[in-house]
Each structure stands twice: as C-alpha cells, then as structure tokens.
N, C-alpha and C positions, 0 to 999 in steps of 0.2 A: 306706585302706590294709587286709591282712590283719593279723592278728598274726601277730606275728616266733612262730618253733619253743617259744619261751623260754616265752612269754606261754599258749599255746594249751597247753601246761602246766598253767603253774600257777593260768589260769584254773579247773579242773576239768575240762573240756571234754576234755585228754587224756585221760584213765580213763569221760568217758562213746561212747556212742554218733555222735556228730556227728562225719562225717566229712570235713570241709573245715574247713579256716583259720580262710578267708574268713564263715565263721557265726560268732564268737566276734572278741570284740571291744564297742566301744562302741557304743550302739543310736547310731544314727545318721536319724533322719528329718525327713521332709519341718519341721516345724517346732519340731523340740527335739531336742537329744543327753542321753545319758545316759552317765558314762564309764565302763567294764567295775570300777574297782576303788568304786565309788560306790554304797554298803550304810548309806547313811543312811535315816533311818527320814523317810514322808513326812507330817509331824504340822501344819504350818498348810495354809491355803488355797491360800496361791498358789505354796507346793511340789507339791502333789496337782493343780493344775493345771496346771504344768510338764510332771510326769511327763505329761499325758497328753494334750498335748501332742504330746509326744514319740512317745509311745510308737503314736499313733492311724496311722490308717491301711488295716493288711490286712484291719481289718472291716469297713471306710469302701470301703477298691476293691473287698472279695468280692460286695460288694452294688449298692453302687451299678454294679458290674457286669455281675450278673445283668440289670437294666435297660435289657437291650441291645437293636438291631432286631428280634430279637425278640416278645421284652414289647411293644414299640411295636407290633405287630403283634398283637398275643394283644390285651394292653389293647384299646386303642381297637372293632379288631374288638367288644370285646366290650358296652364304652359303644356305639358305633354301631348294632347290632341288639338289644340289652337293659337299652339307658338304661341308669341307676345301681342295678337289680338286682341283683349278680351280686357287690357292697362288700363283702358281708358273706366273702366268699367273700377276702380278701384276713385278715381278722381271724386264720381262719383258722390262715390261712399262718406267725400270726408265734410263735406259740408254735416249732414245728415248723423256722420257720428257722433259733430260738437256738440249738434243743436239737440240731439236724446241726453247727452251726458251734464251736459253741461245745468240741466233742465234738475237733472237729477241730483247733483254737487249742490246748484244751491237752495233747490228743498233740503235736502239733508246738513246744511250751511247752516238755514235760517229759522229749523223747525228741529233740530233733535232726535224728530221722529223718522223711526224707519218705513220704510216705501208699504210693505204689506201691512204695516199696521195704521199707515195712513191715509187707505182704501180702504181700510173693515172700520175705523176713525168717520169718516165723510161719504163714504158705499155704503153701509150696513156688514151685516154678517154672512148675508149671501154672499154677495162682490166677492168679501176678504176671502172671507175660504177659498169657495169658486175659483178664487185665483191663486194664494200660498198654495192649492193644493194644486193646481195646472207647474204652477213653479215645480212644487217638490220631485215629481212626478221626474220629469223634465230636464231637472238638477240628477237627480237618480243615473236615467241614459244619459246623461255626457257625461259627467263621473267615470262610468264604463267607456266610456268614445276615452276616454282617457287612458287608462290604461289596457284596453287598447293599441295605444297608439304608444302606449312602450313594450310589447310584450315585442311588435315591430320591427320598431328600435333596438330595444334589445340581442333578437333574436341576429339582426344582423351585425349587432357586433359581437355573435357567439357566445349571449351571458345565460344562460338558463332559462328557461322563462319564467320558476315557477319564483327562484332565487328572486327578477330583478321580479316581478307583483310584489313580493313579500320585504324587499330594499325598500319600497321605492313606496308602496303605502304606511311603513313604520317613520322614512323620512315625511313626509308628509305627513302624518296625523302629529308625530314625537315636532314640528318646528312652531304649532299648532299653542300643546302644551305648555311651553313655555312661560307663562303666565306673565311674561314679557310683551306688552307692545314694539315696544323695539324689537326686541333680539326678534321676532316675527317680522318684520318689514325690511330688514339684514336682510335676512338667509329671500323673502320676498324678491329685494329690489336684484341678489346679485344670480338667480335665473334670467329674470329682466335682462340679465348682462347678456346671458347668456343667450338671447333671442340676434345679440350680433350675430350673433357666429352665421351666421346664413347672409353676411356684406363678404368676408371669406371669399365665400364658397362657391357668391356671381364671378368673387373675381379669377377665380378657379380657371371658373367657368370659361370665362370674357366670350360674353352675347353679346352679336355685334348691338355698338350703342345706335346705329341711324334702328331696326330691328325697336328698338324698347324706347326712342322715342316717336316711331308711327304712333305704338300700339296705343301709349299716350293720345296724343297727337287726334290722332283719326278712331272715330267708335265706327264700329264694325263689327255685324255681326255672319261669323264666316258661314254663310248657307252652304256650301260649298263639300262642309270638313267633314269626314265621317257622324250621319245619323242625322245629320242633316239642320235644318231651324228650330224643329221643336225639342233637338240635342240640345242644340250652345241653349235656348232658350229659358231653359229645364239647368243648364249648366252661371250660364247669367245671375238666374234666381239663386241658384247654389251659394254660391259667391255674398251675395246678397245675408241668407237669410244664414254661412258659414261669421260674417264682422256685425253683425246686428240683432245678437243675440238676448233673449228674458232676462235669463243671469245678470248681466250688464247692468241694467234699473237701480235692480235691490242693493247687487255687492258695493255699487260704487254712493251708495243714498248712508247706507250701515259706515259702510269706510269711516264713509267722509265725519262720521256724524263720531267712531270707535279712537279716531285721530282726534278728534274732539276741536276740528277745523271751525272757525262761526267766524259770521260775514265781513268779517275785518280784514284774509283771507285772502278774498273772496277769487281777486287780479290774479293773483298766485298759485290760486289752483287748476286757475282758469290757465295759466302759464302750463301746471305740469299738462291737462290733459290734452293740452297739442302738443309736447311733447312725444306722449305715449301716442297721440294717431296719430307722429313724422314716423314712429320706429314701427307699426304696425304698416304704415303702407309701405313703406322699403323694403323692412323682410319681408311682408308678401312678394313685391312685383319682383324684388329678387327670388323669390321661389319661382318666382313665370318666367320667370328668364333665363332659371341657367336648366331648368329645364325643356323652357322650350327646348335649345338647344340641345342638350344633353339627347334630345330625342328625334331633333330634326331630320334625322335622316334611318327612323324607324316607323316600322311596320305594327308596332310592341305595340296592344291594345293597354286600356289606364288596368290594371288592378287592384294596387292597393301602397303603401307608403313605404314597405319593404321593395316593393316591384321598381319607384322611383329610385329608393336606393341602388339596385344594381344598376339601376338604368346612368346614375348620375357617375357610377363608381367605371361601370363601364366606354362613356367618357372623357371623364375625368380621372377615373385613377381611384385610387384605394382609401386617400384621405380626404379627398373629396367628400367617395362615398361615410367615409368614419362625418368625418365633420356632418355628414346631414343628419345622421345617424341619432350624432349627440345633442344636433339642433332641435332635433323631433323629441326626443326624450324629453329636454329639458321644459321644451313648448307642455307639453304634456302633465310634467309636473306642477305649472309654476298653473296651468289651465286645472288643474285638481281642486291648485290650495284655494284659487278662487270662487269655483263653481263654488266649492263646499260649505264655504265658508258663508255663501252669499245665501243658501238654506238653513243652515243654523241661525244669521243673524233674524232673518225672516222669520224662522218659528220662537227666535228667543221672543221677538217683538210684540211679535204679537197676542204670545203664553204667558206675558210677563214674565220671563225668567229672565234672570240675570245672565251680560252676554254681552261680552266683554273679553276682549285679548290684555288689554291693562290685570283682567284680576285670573287665580292662582286658578288650575285644574279644580280643588276641593270649594271656594266662592261662585262656582256656573257648574255645578256638573254635570244640573241639565246641556247644555247650548253642549260641552266637550265630548260628553256623551251622543250628542247626534252629527257634530264632528265628524268622531270616528267612527261613526257605522255607519254611515256615509260610505268613508273611505274605503271603511273592511268590507262592506257587502259589495261595491265596485269592484276588488279586487276577486274578492272571494267570484264574482256571478263573470271574472274575466277567467277562472280558471277551471270553472266544473267543460269538463268534454264534451264536445262536441255542445254548447252554447253559439246562437243562432246570431257572429258575436254583428258580421257581415248586414243584415237586417235590420241590425240594434245601432247600427251606425247609420243608415239609412233611416230609420228611423226617426232618430235623435234632429234630421237636419230639416224634418219635412216638420214636426208637430214641434219643432220655434220657431219658423215659418208662421205656419199656423196661429201660433198663441204671441206673435209679435206684436200682429195688428191690438191687441185688447190692450195689450199692456201700456201701449203707445198714448191709447186716448183715456184713460186713468190718469197716464202722467198728465197731458192735458190738462186735464180737467181738472188736479192739484194743479201744477199753474198757474191756473187762471182763480184761483179760491181766494180771497183778498181774507179772506181770514184765517187762511193757513199762509196766505206769504206775504202781506201783506202792501210795503210799497217795494216787495221786489216780487210780483207777479209778471208773466208775461206782457212784452208788445207787441203789438198789432202786426209787426212783419213777424217773427216769431210766430204767433199762430199761424197765422198762412201760411209761412213754411212750411211750420209742421203740420196743419194740416192734408198739405199737401201729399206727402210722406207718408200721414195714414194713410190716405185711398190709395198713393202706389204699394202697400204693403198691404192691404189688401187683399188688393189685386195681384198682386205677385205669390200670396194664402191659397184664393182660389184657384189662383194658375196651378199650383203647384198640388193642391189637392186632388184636383183634377185628375194631374197625370199620373198618384201614383195609386188611381181607381183605374183609369183607362190607361194604359199602359202606350198603345198604340194609336194616344191622342196626335192629328198632327198641327204643321205652324201652322195651318188657318185657320180651325179653331184653337187652340190660342189667340193669335191674333180677335177675334170674334170677343171671344173670353173678356178679353181687356179693353176690344170696343165697349162694347157692355158695360161692365164696372165704369170708363173712361164716363160716360155721358149716367149713370149713375150720378157721380162725383158729383157733377157740374151743379142740376138738380137739387143736391145737400148741398153742397155751397153756398150756393146762390139762395136755397131758403133759408139757412143759418146765414145769410148777413143777414137777410134782409129783420130775422125773427135777431141778430144780433142789434141793429139798429133802434128797432123800438124799442128796448129793452134800457136800453141806456138812456135814451126819452124818457121812459117811464121814471128809472129809480132815482133822475136828474130829477124830475116832476115831484118825486115822493119827496127824496130828500130836502126840496125845500121843502115844503106842508110841515117835515114832520120835525124841520133843522134840528141836526142832527150835534148831539156832545157836543165840542170843541176838540175834545178828548181825543172820539174813538176815528173823531176828520184826520185826525192829526196823525192813529196809526197805521189807516190805510191810503194817507193821504199823496199817491205815486213822485210826490213836490217833492218830497222829505228831503232837508242835506244829508250834506254823504255826510257830517257826523249821524242825524240819527238813524238813518239810512240802516250804515254800518255798525250800531246796538241793536236796532228790529231784534226780536225775534217770537217767534211762534210761540202761541199764552199754551197753558194745558189742552190740553186737547177739550175735556170736560167744559169748561168755559164759552168755547165756543160755541156759535149759533149755529143751528142744526145747515145745511146747505142748502139750498131748492134746487134742484131735480124739474124743472119742466117735465107735462107730460110729450110731448118729443124728442125731454132725451127723453125718457123709460123706457120709450119705445125703441130709441139705437139701441140704445143699449140693451135691450129685452134681444132686439134683434140679432146684435154683434154676437151675443150666446149664446143665442141658439144657433149663426154660425158658425160658429168654434167649436160648438156639443159635437153638433149633427156631423163635421168632419173633428174632431176625436174619437169620433168612434169609428167610424168611418175608416178613418188609417190605424189607427189599432187593431182592426181589426182585418184588412188589408194588410199588414205586416205578422199580424197568427196566420195568416191562414199561410203565408209562404213558407213561414216557419216551420207547419204542420208538414208543407209541401219538402221542404228542404228536408 
C-alpha cells in the first residue's frame, strides 16, 4: 500500500522531487523486503545477501527484456550466416551496457523522477515532447515485433495464431493489473528464469568449444561470407541496435523509482545490473553458438525465427527445436512487459498521472489504460491479415539505431547536471567513455540510415562514412575539451568572487562523506535553477535533432514505399 501523507513527509521524500507517495515506502521485491525505517548497516554476508535479494529486479528485467524476439532473430542470423565469428561483438557491448544503465539507475535512485520528466524539466517542452513522441512511436512498433515472435514460436509448437496472441496479451496485461508491485516482479522474474532455457539448448547442440573461444578472442569481419563486407557490417550494427535500445533508459529509471530504491542501495542495484548483463551475454552467445553449429553444413538463407527453430530441429532433434520455440516465446513476453511499462511510465511521468505498480487499477486508471492499449493494439496489428510484419521488424531495428544517439546525449547531459545529481554527477572518465560511445552510435546510425535508403551501398562507402564521422567526432571532442577546461576555470573564479553559501556548497560538493552522499536526493524540480545551455550546446542539439528528424522521415517513407510495393 502507498505510504500516508505523514509518512511521505517524514521519509524526507516530501522535500524531494518524488512526485507520488506510492514511490516511497518499504522495498517489496520479488525475493525480499526492506522496511523504510531500516537504516542498519549490512555487515555480515547473510545481511548483504538478503539485501541483494530484495533489491534485485530492475537491472535483471531490463537486460533480459532486451534479449527479446528481435534479438533472437538478430543473434540467430549472425550464428546461421557467420558462425561464431561475431561473438567478439558481445564483449565490446558489455562496458557500453553497464555505463548506460548505471547512469540511469543513478538518476532514478537520486532524483526520484522519471527520465522523460527530467528531460522535459531541464531542457524544455520542445525536447521533452520530441523524446516522448519518439519513444512512444518506437515502443509501439517494438511491442508489435514481440507479438510477431509469439506467433512464430506458437506456430512451431502447433498453437493457433489467434489463440496464442490473445493468451499472451491477456497474460501480459493481467500481470500488471494485479495492483501489487511484488506480484508483477515475481511473474517477471519467472519469465527471466525462463531465458536460461538457452543454456540446455546450447548443451544439446554441443558446438565446438574451440570455435566459441576463438569467436570471443578474435575480432573478425568475415568479408568472404554471403553478402560481403557491407552485409556483415550491417549485421554488426544490428547486434548493437538490438542489444542497446532507447526504451531501456526510460524503463530502468522509472522501475528503480517504482521499486523505491534510494542511493543507500546503489551498490546492490549495480550488482543486480551485472547479473542481468551476464545473463544477456551468456544467452546471446548460446544462441549464436547453437545456430552456428546447426547450420554449419547448410546452404539455407536466413528467413526468420521459425526457420531457425526448424533448422535446430533438423540438427539436434524435436526437443531442441521445442526448447528454442519456448525460449523465444518467453523472451517475447518479457520484452513486451518491459517495453509497454517503459511507455506507460514515461507518459504518466510527463502528464503527472499516478503511475505505479503499487497502485490498483482504480487508483491509476490512465496508467493502466495506456499499458493495456499498447499491448492490445500491438496484438491487433499482428492479427490483421496481410500486415507487413517483416517490414515492421526491419523498421524497428532501424528506428532504434537512429534514435539511440539522441537518448544517450540527453542521458550524458543529465548526469553532468549538478543541480540534478549533486555529488553523484559523472566522473571525467565516465564522460570520456560515454562521449566515445555517442560518437560510435551516431556513426552507426548514419551508416544504418544510409543502408536503408541505398540498399546497394558498398563496403568502401560504409568505411568512407565511418571515416568522415570519426574526423568530425575528433574535432567536436577537441572543441568540447577546450571549452570544458575554460568553463571550469570560469566557474572557479565566479565561485570565489560570489562566496557561495556553505550549505549550497555542501549539497553539491563531490567530496561529501559517504553518509551525506547516500542520503542526498534531488530537490523538487520547481526549485532547481535553470540549466545553463551554451550557444555551442544549443547548436549541437539542434543539429542532432535535425539529422534525426530527417533520418526518421526518410526511413519511414522508405518503409511505407516498400510496404505499398509489397
């Protein structure tokens, strides 16, 4: 149950940015409870383990949710066409996954405000509205791809399409409509455990350990394979796009808030995130390895996940094929959970609606209605005869790749906003790494957009685009470093002249002691000073948005043209 108004104020959240009293109270996780007034030190191994069990969930669900139906298709295609030669890409993605998700869990625990609302309040209605519309469009299409995966898995298992879609939609909606956060998380965790079915599937296929090890250890772009260098480059980009998606940022931040996690439990939530990352990488590698050995001596071209199931059955037997289909079904359901909640949380946060899984349907009608509409709408689209489901799947991958750089740019700026994160702002190393990640993501986005518009693009043209983006990134990075150093010197001089009050300095000093740092929360957004947006930053944001707007329009027009031709 939500806390009372008195408890809300007594907790300190009433003087912070937390919007809803349902977001304050005991942590009631799937595997344990931590009371609001429990401030005891966790000194024994048993106490630390019990705390981890209570906290675990947000990082695990967001990571496993990203190994969804689209990921099965992409990883399966990589294994079928290129064997184990692209396994190394998974290792490169580990630090990117961790840094991005660590930043949003920090924002959630410290601010108590969802990602969309922070963007709206710190950068204005124009940027906030654009981001939410982008997210809503992309998420709606992504949920459709989850139901496509459900139909493919059900078809292989002999379940009628209509029955499978209706049952899945009912389960996905009913799970959220319990009005109990703990009940939802327990069901979601059950499906997360189901993702481990890929491990026995891998063991049944028994691919070569040497080839798996070589695939991880040796970066390789097998240009001699089907489609040449351009095809393999685009598949690598697809692996990045399916593993790192914009909805993850919005989901994790809001889910951390809804679970009532505060900075006191930051290290446990980071451990939760690492558990999720390990499961994602192991599952992706198992899928690539299984499809690699199953299709090692086959000339079959990639079709879809149902084709992968048939190929695995032909190689390892009906039990292996059924395991793959069940794992695909499981992945699609958990993906639909997470992506639907991501949109419902974001819209609820921006519009000021009550939006918490701790509330019953009667207490948060708009939140639950939006969640149900997303799920029901996606299910209906899949059931429409003649729907261009293949084009929708392709469009989701492309749009995710196009939109991800902008989401990461706003994430980086928020994590450097001292009014928002105080002593929890990014370190210089995190900024440098994330800046490099943004440069790579923008480059991949440009390449992906160009490949959709010009399907005959060659490897040489791809490398030319990448080289041009690299030169531009170095120039922008150098300019940012110079301006950053000047800004630091200017702020130091201004601080000395103005003799900033001791209490303000204490609130934003990165050298705060552990106890003060763990209790620091962002004040209400209405009390924050307006962020300083320099002319160079404004020009950069406008340039990025212009590119994204043009790229989105071009991609959508191309997909519509293909659909009409189909």
